[in-house]
Chimera marker file (.cmm) of the C-alpha trace (Angstrom):
<marker_set name="trace">
<marker id="1" x="187.943" y="-14.269" z="-36.661" r="1" g="1" b="0" radius="0.5"/>
<marker id="2" x="188.650" y="-10.719" z="-35.608" r="1" g="1" b="0" radius="0.5"/>
<marker id="3" x="191.691" y="-11.008" z="-33.321" r="1" g="1" b="0" radius="0.5"/>
<marker id="4" x="190.867" y="-7.620" z="-31.820" r="1" g="1" b="0" radius="0.5"/>
<marker id="5" x="187.489" y="-8.848" z="-30.603" r="1" g="1" b="0" radius="0.5"/>
<marker id="6" x="187.631" y="-12.544" z="-29.689" r="1" g="1" b="0" radius="0.5"/>
<marker id="7" x="184.816" y="-11.985" z="-27.197" r="1" g="1" b="0" radius="0.5"/>
<marker id="8" x="182.405" y="-11.756" z="-30.148" r="1" g="1" b="0" radius="0.5"/>
<marker id="9" x="182.674" y="-15.461" z="-30.787" r="1" g="1" b="0" radius="0.5"/>
<marker id="10" x="180.972" y="-18.284" z="-28.970" r="1" g="1" b="0" radius="0.5"/>
<marker id="11" x="183.686" y="-20.775" z="-28.035" r="1" g="1" b="0" radius="0.5"/>
<marker id="12" x="181.413" y="-23.012" z="-25.958" r="1" g="1" b="0" radius="0.5"/>
<marker id="13" x="181.246" y="-25.701" z="-28.666" r="1" g="1" b="0" radius="0.5"/>
<marker id="14" x="185.001" y="-26.004" z="-29.267" r="1" g="1" b="0" radius="0.5"/>
<marker id="15" x="185.659" y="-25.796" z="-25.531" r="1" g="1" b="0" radius="0.5"/>
<marker id="16" x="183.203" y="-28.616" z="-24.861" r="1" g="1" b="0" radius="0.5"/>
<marker id="17" x="184.824" y="-30.677" z="-27.647" r="1" g="1" b="0" radius="0.5"/>
<marker id="18" x="188.242" y="-30.107" z="-26.085" r="1" g="1" b="0" radius="0.5"/>
<marker id="19" x="187.048" y="-31.026" z="-22.604" r="1" g="1" b="0" radius="0.5"/>
<marker id="20" x="185.492" y="-34.244" z="-23.945" r="1" g="1" b="0" radius="0.5"/>
<marker id="21" x="188.738" y="-35.062" z="-25.752" r="1" g="1" b="0" radius="0.5"/>
<marker id="22" x="190.805" y="-34.532" z="-22.592" r="1" g="1" b="0" radius="0.5"/>
<marker id="23" x="188.338" y="-36.622" z="-20.586" r="1" g="1" b="0" radius="0.5"/>
<marker id="24" x="188.560" y="-39.445" z="-23.130" r="1" g="1" b="0" radius="0.5"/>
<marker id="25" x="192.367" y="-39.392" z="-23.123" r="1" g="1" b="0" radius="0.5"/>
<marker id="26" x="192.410" y="-39.537" z="-19.319" r="1" g="1" b="0" radius="0.5"/>
<marker id="27" x="189.884" y="-42.401" z="-19.311" r="1" g="1" b="0" radius="0.5"/>
<marker id="28" x="192.072" y="-44.486" z="-21.655" r="1" g="1" b="0" radius="0.5"/>
<marker id="29" x="195.303" y="-43.827" z="-19.735" r="1" g="1" b="0" radius="0.5"/>
<marker id="30" x="196.582" y="-46.407" z="-17.290" r="1" g="1" b="0" radius="0.5"/>
<marker id="31" x="194.790" y="-45.681" z="-14.005" r="1" g="1" b="0" radius="0.5"/>
<marker id="32" x="196.658" y="-44.743" z="-10.876" r="1" g="1" b="0" radius="0.5"/>
<marker id="33" x="195.824" y="-46.790" z="-7.808" r="1" g="1" b="0" radius="0.5"/>
<marker id="34" x="193.272" y="-44.816" z="-5.792" r="1" g="1" b="0" radius="0.5"/>
<marker id="35" x="195.430" y="-44.821" z="-2.673" r="1" g="1" b="0" radius="0.5"/>
<marker id="36" x="198.445" y="-43.466" z="-4.586" r="1" g="1" b="0" radius="0.5"/>
<marker id="37" x="196.362" y="-40.768" z="-6.295" r="1" g="1" b="0" radius="0.5"/>
<marker id="38" x="195.201" y="-39.652" z="-2.849" r="1" g="1" b="0" radius="0.5"/>
<marker id="39" x="198.746" y="-39.608" z="-1.505" r="1" g="1" b="0" radius="0.5"/>
<marker id="40" x="199.922" y="-37.534" z="-4.480" r="1" g="1" b="0" radius="0.5"/>
<marker id="41" x="197.120" y="-35.032" z="-3.892" r="1" g="1" b="0" radius="0.5"/>
<marker id="42" x="198.027" y="-34.848" z="-0.195" r="1" g="1" b="0" radius="0.5"/>
<marker id="43" x="201.723" y="-34.309" z="-0.967" r="1" g="1" b="0" radius="0.5"/>
<marker id="44" x="200.863" y="-31.557" z="-3.439" r="1" g="1" b="0" radius="0.5"/>
<marker id="45" x="198.609" y="-29.821" z="-0.926" r="1" g="1" b="0" radius="0.5"/>
<marker id="46" x="201.238" y="-30.083" z="1.816" r="1" g="1" b="0" radius="0.5"/>
<marker id="47" x="204.005" y="-28.758" z="-0.452" r="1" g="1" b="0" radius="0.5"/>
<marker id="48" x="201.906" y="-25.784" z="-1.586" r="1" g="1" b="0" radius="0.5"/>
<marker id="49" x="201.151" y="-24.901" z="2.032" r="1" g="1" b="0" radius="0.5"/>
<marker id="50" x="204.774" y="-25.401" z="3.059" r="1" g="1" b="0" radius="0.5"/>
<marker id="51" x="205.972" y="-23.200" z="0.179" r="1" g="1" b="0" radius="0.5"/>
<marker id="52" x="203.770" y="-20.400" z="1.524" r="1" g="1" b="0" radius="0.5"/>
<marker id="53" x="204.816" y="-20.919" z="5.154" r="1" g="1" b="0" radius="0.5"/>
<marker id="54" x="208.462" y="-21.922" z="4.818" r="1" g="1" b="0" radius="0.5"/>
<marker id="55" x="209.895" y="-21.837" z="1.279" r="1" g="1" b="0" radius="0.5"/>
<marker id="56" x="213.267" y="-23.280" z="2.304" r="1" g="1" b="0" radius="0.5"/>
<marker id="57" x="211.617" y="-26.233" z="4.019" r="1" g="1" b="0" radius="0.5"/>
<marker id="58" x="209.483" y="-26.707" z="0.904" r="1" g="1" b="0" radius="0.5"/>
<marker id="59" x="212.590" y="-26.822" z="-1.283" r="1" g="1" b="0" radius="0.5"/>
<marker id="60" x="214.146" y="-29.389" z="1.038" r="1" g="1" b="0" radius="0.5"/>
<marker id="61" x="210.997" y="-31.517" z="0.888" r="1" g="1" b="0" radius="0.5"/>
<marker id="62" x="210.822" y="-31.180" z="-2.905" r="1" g="1" b="0" radius="0.5"/>
<marker id="63" x="214.426" y="-32.380" z="-3.124" r="1" g="1" b="0" radius="0.5"/>
<marker id="64" x="213.493" y="-35.483" z="-1.159" r="1" g="1" b="0" radius="0.5"/>
<marker id="65" x="210.518" y="-36.160" z="-3.442" r="1" g="1" b="0" radius="0.5"/>
<marker id="66" x="212.705" y="-35.646" z="-6.528" r="1" g="1" b="0" radius="0.5"/>
<marker id="67" x="215.265" y="-38.169" z="-5.275" r="1" g="1" b="0" radius="0.5"/>
<marker id="68" x="212.516" y="-40.744" z="-4.819" r="1" g="1" b="0" radius="0.5"/>
<marker id="69" x="210.882" y="-40.080" z="-8.180" r="1" g="1" b="0" radius="0.5"/>
<marker id="70" x="214.238" y="-40.001" z="-9.977" r="1" g="1" b="0" radius="0.5"/>
<marker id="71" x="215.156" y="-43.520" z="-8.895" r="1" g="1" b="0" radius="0.5"/>
<marker id="72" x="211.689" y="-44.982" z="-9.393" r="1" g="1" b="0" radius="0.5"/>
<marker id="73" x="211.202" y="-43.286" z="-12.784" r="1" g="1" b="0" radius="0.5"/>
<marker id="74" x="214.494" y="-44.668" z="-14.093" r="1" g="1" b="0" radius="0.5"/>
<marker id="75" x="213.532" y="-48.196" z="-13.030" r="1" g="1" b="0" radius="0.5"/>
<marker id="76" x="210.041" y="-47.891" z="-14.529" r="1" g="1" b="0" radius="0.5"/>
<marker id="77" x="211.430" y="-46.489" z="-17.799" r="1" g="1" b="0" radius="0.5"/>
<marker id="78" x="213.927" y="-49.367" z="-18.034" r="1" g="1" b="0" radius="0.5"/>
<marker id="79" x="211.124" y="-51.862" z="-17.415" r="1" g="1" b="0" radius="0.5"/>
<marker id="80" x="208.945" y="-50.252" z="-20.098" r="1" g="1" b="0" radius="0.5"/>
<marker id="81" x="211.859" y="-50.354" z="-22.531" r="1" g="1" b="0" radius="0.5"/>
<marker id="82" x="212.465" y="-54.039" z="-21.748" r="1" g="1" b="0" radius="0.5"/>
<marker id="83" x="208.758" y="-54.865" z="-22.179" r="1" g="1" b="0" radius="0.5"/>
<marker id="84" x="208.784" y="-52.964" z="-25.502" r="1" g="1" b="0" radius="0.5"/>
<marker id="85" x="205.069" y="-52.111" z="-25.799" r="1" g="1" b="0" radius="0.5"/>
<marker id="86" x="204.004" y="-50.576" z="-29.100" r="1" g="1" b="0" radius="0.5"/>
<marker id="87" x="204.273" y="-46.793" z="-29.518" r="1" g="1" b="0" radius="0.5"/>
<marker id="88" x="200.455" y="-46.616" z="-29.505" r="1" g="1" b="0" radius="0.5"/>
<marker id="89" x="200.261" y="-48.616" z="-26.251" r="1" g="1" b="0" radius="0.5"/>
<marker id="90" x="202.852" y="-46.346" z="-24.588" r="1" g="1" b="0" radius="0.5"/>
<marker id="91" x="201.031" y="-43.274" z="-25.827" r="1" g="1" b="0" radius="0.5"/>
<marker id="92" x="197.610" y="-44.422" z="-24.644" r="1" g="1" b="0" radius="0.5"/>
<marker id="93" x="198.866" y="-45.618" z="-21.257" r="1" g="1" b="0" radius="0.5"/>
<marker id="94" x="200.584" y="-42.315" z="-20.515" r="1" g="1" b="0" radius="0.5"/>
<marker id="95" x="197.778" y="-40.191" z="-21.979" r="1" g="1" b="0" radius="0.5"/>
<marker id="96" x="200.212" y="-38.428" z="-24.309" r="1" g="1" b="0" radius="0.5"/>
<marker id="97" x="200.869" y="-38.188" z="-28.042" r="1" g="1" b="0" radius="0.5"/>
<marker id="98" x="203.340" y="-40.848" z="-29.234" r="1" g="1" b="0" radius="0.5"/>
<marker id="99" x="206.283" y="-38.448" z="-29.519" r="1" g="1" b="0" radius="0.5"/>
<marker id="100" x="205.646" y="-36.965" z="-26.087" r="1" g="1" b="0" radius="0.5"/>
<marker id="101" x="205.303" y="-40.407" z="-24.481" r="1" g="1" b="0" radius="0.5"/>
<marker id="102" x="208.591" y="-41.539" z="-26.007" r="1" g="1" b="0" radius="0.5"/>
<marker id="103" x="210.266" y="-38.280" z="-24.949" r="1" g="1" b="0" radius="0.5"/>
<marker id="104" x="209.074" y="-38.775" z="-21.393" r="1" g="1" b="0" radius="0.5"/>
<marker id="105" x="210.423" y="-42.330" z="-21.278" r="1" g="1" b="0" radius="0.5"/>
<marker id="106" x="213.744" y="-41.167" z="-22.787" r="1" g="1" b="0" radius="0.5"/>
<marker id="107" x="213.897" y="-38.333" z="-20.247" r="1" g="1" b="0" radius="0.5"/>
<marker id="108" x="213.456" y="-40.739" z="-17.347" r="1" g="1" b="0" radius="0.5"/>
<marker id="109" x="216.028" y="-43.159" z="-18.757" r="1" g="1" b="0" radius="0.5"/>
<marker id="110" x="218.664" y="-40.457" z="-19.120" r="1" g="1" b="0" radius="0.5"/>
<marker id="111" x="217.761" y="-38.011" z="-16.357" r="1" g="1" b="0" radius="0.5"/>
<marker id="112" x="220.621" y="-36.929" z="-14.161" r="1" g="1" b="0" radius="0.5"/>
<marker id="113" x="220.227" y="-37.872" z="-10.531" r="1" g="1" b="0" radius="0.5"/>
<marker id="114" x="219.264" y="-35.066" z="-8.176" r="1" g="1" b="0" radius="0.5"/>
<link id1="1" id2="2" r="1" g="1" b="0" radius="0.2"/>
<link id1="2" id2="3" r="1" g="1" b="0" radius="0.2"/>
<link id1="3" id2="4" r="1" g="1" b="0" radius="0.2"/>
<link id1="4" id2="5" r="1" g="1" b="0" radius="0.2"/>
<link id1="5" id2="6" r="1" g="1" b="0" radius="0.2"/>
<link id1="6" id2="7" r="1" g="1" b="0" radius="0.2"/>
<link id1="7" id2="8" r="1" g="1" b="0" radius="0.2"/>
<link id1="8" id2="9" r="1" g="1" b="0" radius="0.2"/>
<link id1="9" id2="10" r="1" g="1" b="0" radius="0.2"/>
<link id1="10" id2="11" r="1" g="1" b="0" radius="0.2"/>
<link id1="11" id2="12" r="1" g="1" b="0" radius="0.2"/>
<link id1="12" id2="13" r="1" g="1" b="0" radius="0.2"/>
<link id1="13" id2="14" r="1" g="1" b="0" radius="0.2"/>
<link id1="14" id2="15" r="1" g="1" b="0" radius="0.2"/>
<link id1="15" id2="16" r="1" g="1" b="0" radius="0.2"/>
<link id1="16" id2="17" r="1" g="1" b="0" radius="0.2"/>
<link id1="17" id2="18" r="1" g="1" b="0" radius="0.2"/>
<link id1="18" id2="19" r="1" g="1" b="0" radius="0.2"/>
<link id1="19" id2="20" r="1" g="1" b="0" radius="0.2"/>
<link id1="20" id2="21" r="1" g="1" b="0" radius="0.2"/>
<link id1="21" id2="22" r="1" g="1" b="0" radius="0.2"/>
<link id1="22" id2="23" r="1" g="1" b="0" radius="0.2"/>
<link id1="23" id2="24" r="1" g="1" b="0" radius="0.2"/>
<link id1="24" id2="25" r="1" g="1" b="0" radius="0.2"/>
<link id1="25" id2="26" r="1" g="1" b="0" radius="0.2"/>
<link id1="26" id2="27" r="1" g="1" b="0" radius="0.2"/>
<link id1="27" id2="28" r="1" g="1" b="0" radius="0.2"/>
<link id1="28" id2="29" r="1" g="1" b="0" radius="0.2"/>
<link id1="29" id2="30" r="1" g="1" b="0" radius="0.2"/>
<link id1="30" id2="31" r="1" g="1" b="0" radius="0.2"/>
<link id1="31" id2="32" r="1" g="1" b="0" radius="0.2"/>
<link id1="32" id2="33" r="1" g="1" b="0" radius="0.2"/>
<link id1="33" id2="34" r="1" g="1" b="0" radius="0.2"/>
<link id1="34" id2="35" r="1" g="1" b="0" radius="0.2"/>
<link id1="35" id2="36" r="1" g="1" b="0" radius="0.2"/>
<link id1="36" id2="37" r="1" g="1" b="0" radius="0.2"/>
<link id1="37" id2="38" r="1" g="1" b="0" radius="0.2"/>
<link id1="38" id2="39" r="1" g="1" b="0" radius="0.2"/>
<link id1="39" id2="40" r="1" g="1" b="0" radius="0.2"/>
<link id1="40" id2="41" r="1" g="1" b="0" radius="0.2"/>
<link id1="41" id2="42" r="1" g="1" b="0" radius="0.2"/>
<link id1="42" id2="43" r="1" g="1" b="0" radius="0.2"/>
<link id1="43" id2="44" r="1" g="1" b="0" radius="0.2"/>
<link id1="44" id2="45" r="1" g="1" b="0" radius="0.2"/>
<link id1="45" id2="46" r="1" g="1" b="0" radius="0.2"/>
<link id1="46" id2="47" r="1" g="1" b="0" radius="0.2"/>
<link id1="47" id2="48" r="1" g="1" b="0" radius="0.2"/>
<link id1="48" id2="49" r="1" g="1" b="0" radius="0.2"/>
<link id1="49" id2="50" r="1" g="1" b="0" radius="0.2"/>
<link id1="50" id2="51" r="1" g="1" b="0" radius="0.2"/>
<link id1="51" id2="52" r="1" g="1" b="0" radius="0.2"/>
<link id1="52" id2="53" r="1" g="1" b="0" radius="0.2"/>
<link id1="53" id2="54" r="1" g="1" b="0" radius="0.2"/>
<link id1="54" id2="55" r="1" g="1" b="0" radius="0.2"/>
<link id1="55" id2="56" r="1" g="1" b="0" radius="0.2"/>
<link id1="56" id2="57" r="1" g="1" b="0" radius="0.2"/>
<link id1="57" id2="58" r="1" g="1" b="0" radius="0.2"/>
<link id1="58" id2="59" r="1" g="1" b="0" radius="0.2"/>
<link id1="59" id2="60" r="1" g="1" b="0" radius="0.2"/>
<link id1="60" id2="61" r="1" g="1" b="0" radius="0.2"/>
<link id1="61" id2="62" r="1" g="1" b="0" radius="0.2"/>
<link id1="62" id2="63" r="1" g="1" b="0" radius="0.2"/>
<link id1="63" id2="64" r="1" g="1" b="0" radius="0.2"/>
<link id1="64" id2="65" r="1" g="1" b="0" radius="0.2"/>
<link id1="65" id2="66" r="1" g="1" b="0" radius="0.2"/>
<link id1="66" id2="67" r="1" g="1" b="0" radius="0.2"/>
<link id1="67" id2="68" r="1" g="1" b="0" radius="0.2"/>
<link id1="68" id2="69" r="1" g="1" b="0" radius="0.2"/>
<link id1="69" id2="70" r="1" g="1" b="0" radius="0.2"/>
<link id1="70" id2="71" r="1" g="1" b="0" radius="0.2"/>
<link id1="71" id2="72" r="1" g="1" b="0" radius="0.2"/>
<link id1="72" id2="73" r="1" g="1" b="0" radius="0.2"/>
<link id1="73" id2="74" r="1" g="1" b="0" radius="0.2"/>
<link id1="74" id2="75" r="1" g="1" b="0" radius="0.2"/>
<link id1="75" id2="76" r="1" g="1" b="0" radius="0.2"/>
<link id1="76" id2="77" r="1" g="1" b="0" radius="0.2"/>
<link id1="77" id2="78" r="1" g="1" b="0" radius="0.2"/>
<link id1="78" id2="79" r="1" g="1" b="0" radius="0.2"/>
<link id1="79" id2="80" r="1" g="1" b="0" radius="0.2"/>
<link id1="80" id2="81" r="1" g="1" b="0" radius="0.2"/>
<link id1="81" id2="82" r="1" g="1" b="0" radius="0.2"/>
<link id1="82" id2="83" r="1" g="1" b="0" radius="0.2"/>
<link id1="83" id2="84" r="1" g="1" b="0" radius="0.2"/>
<link id1="84" id2="85" r="1" g="1" b="0" radius="0.2"/>
<link id1="85" id2="86" r="1" g="1" b="0" radius="0.2"/>
<link id1="86" id2="87" r="1" g="1" b="0" radius="0.2"/>
<link id1="87" id2="88" r="1" g="1" b="0" radius="0.2"/>
<link id1="88" id2="89" r="1" g="1" b="0" radius="0.2"/>
<link id1="89" id2="90" r="1" g="1" b="0" radius="0.2"/>
<link id1="90" id2="91" r="1" g="1" b="0" radius="0.2"/>
<link id1="91" id2="92" r="1" g="1" b="0" radius="0.2"/>
<link id1="92" id2="93" r="1" g="1" b="0" radius="0.2"/>
<link id1="93" id2="94" r="1" g="1" b="0" radius="0.2"/>
<link id1="94" id2="95" r="1" g="1" b="0" radius="0.2"/>
<link id1="95" id2="96" r="1" g="1" b="0" radius="0.2"/>
<link id1="96" id2="97" r="1" g="1" b="0" radius="0.2"/>
<link id1="97" id2="98" r="1" g="1" b="0" radius="0.2"/>
<link id1="98" id2="99" r="1" g="1" b="0" radius="0.2"/>
<link id1="99" id2="100" r="1" g="1" b="0" radius="0.2"/>
<link id1="100" id2="101" r="1" g="1" b="0" radius="0.2"/>
<link id1="101" id2="102" r="1" g="1" b="0" radius="0.2"/>
<link id1="102" id2="103" r="1" g="1" b="0" radius="0.2"/>
<link id1="103" id2="104" r="1" g="1" b="0" radius="0.2"/>
<link id1="104" id2="105" r="1" g="1" b="0" radius="0.2"/>
<link id1="105" id2="106" r="1" g="1" b="0" radius="0.2"/>
<link id1="106" id2="107" r="1" g="1" b="0" radius="0.2"/>
<link id1="107" id2="108" r="1" g="1" b="0" radius="0.2"/>
<link id1="108" id2="109" r="1" g="1" b="0" radius="0.2"/>
<link id1="109" id2="110" r="1" g="1" b="0" radius="0.2"/>
<link id1="110" id2="111" r="1" g="1" b="0" radius="0.2"/>
<link id1="111" id2="112" r="1" g="1" b="0" radius="0.2"/>
<link id1="112" id2="113" r="1" g="1" b="0" radius="0.2"/>
<link id1="113" id2="114" r="1" g="1" b="0" radius="0.2"/>
</marker_set>
């Protein structure tokens, strides 16, 4: 491949393969409850708007969300550790490679409180 002219190459095939892979990974991951997925989308939308309108208020709101997620993530990570699912099960459920899934769980177990 000529790095000076990447536009000469048709990447539609590899891109489609990648998109199918990502779709498959997402389909195998543990699903979020529909209501919670909607709430998360609403919070994201509200925070983006607030960041544009009032950045300091957005930072305050983000701090509140972080405090909630910090406590809940630690509890969930402890529960996962106690349940001891296989590395493959953790990986599939989180939609991540095994090492990344384990790193995420470790991060939540040992994350400093906000």
